[in-house]
N, C-alpha and C positions, 0 to 999 in steps of 0.2 A: 516380447522384450520391452523393457522400459528403462529410462534413465533413473538414477537414484533419486533425484529431486522430485520426480513425478509421484513418488510414493509418500512424500512428506505432506502431512495434513496442512501445515502452515503454507506450503507452496500452493496447494489446492485452494485454500481459503483466500490467499493473496490473489490468485488468478480470478476468483469470483468477485472479490472486492474491486479489483481493477476494472472488471467489466461493468460493475455498478457505477463506478466513478466515471467511466467513459460515457455511459448513458446519461448520467446526471449532467456532465459537461455539455452534452448536446442540447440540453434545455436552456443553457445560459444565453443571454443576448448575443447577437452577432458581433457586437463591438468587443466582446471578450474572447473571440476565437483565437487571437494570437497572444492573449494575456492569461487570464485566470483559467479559461477552459483548457488551454494547452498545458499550462503548468500543472493543473490537477491531473490530467491524463498521464503526463510524463512521470509525475511523482508516483501515481498509483501503479503504473506499469513497472516502475523501477523496483517496487517491493518484491514481486515475484522474480523479476530478472536477476536481482542480486542474490536471492536465495538459490536460484538455479546455478548461477555462475560460481558462487562460493562452494557449492556442494560437489562440484565436478573436478576431480583430480587435484584438489587443494589440500594443504595440510590443515590440521584442526585450527591452529592459530589464524590461518588465512580464512578459513570458513567463518570463524568468529568475527573477523574483520568485515566480511561481506554481510553477515547477519546484522552487524552494526549499521552498515549502509542501508539495509532494508528497513531497519527500525527508524532511522533518520528520515527515510523517504515517507514512511507512514506518518511521522510527525509533520512533515511538509503537507501531506494530504489533509490532516486535521486542521492545519492553519488555513489551507484553501477553503475548507468547509466553513470555518469561522468568517472568512472574507465573503464567501457566498451568502451566508446568513445576514451579515451586515449590509450587503448590497441588495437584500430582499430577493435573491434568486432561489432561496430555500425557505420552506415553511418550517416552523419550529419543530414539528413532529418529524419531518424529514431529517433535519439536522440531528435531532436526538437519536434517531435510528442509525444514521451513518456514523455518528460519533460513538455510540455504544458498540457498533460492529468494529470500529477502529480500536477502541479500548480493549475489547476481547482479543482481537488479533495481536495487539501489542503485548498483552500478557502472555499469550501463547508463544510469540516469537522471543520474548525476553527469557522465558523459562527454557525454551529450546536452546537459545544461545548459551545460557548458563550451564547447560548439560554438556556442551562441547568442551572437551578438555584438551 
């Protein structure tokens, strides 16, 4: 048995991306624990959490709304990545990899949201 959302590739990818962001945040300086590290982890986790919440027992318009929340959480993660790069917590190649992964996930999520009628 499984929940509907567990079969969604966007949820699976969001789960993986959240774990990558969690590990990245652990590498930030200690003085960021309650700031950028926490914000990055919460936003990254929120992507998959909103996909799951929206898919379970909701109407299609409600599911679209939660997909919108997931997309906004992903843009928050991207902004955290920019902040981390500006603060020299990320090398340029790391930033590019995480940014490209976010861009690809965003495209998948947007396409999925647009298919929900």
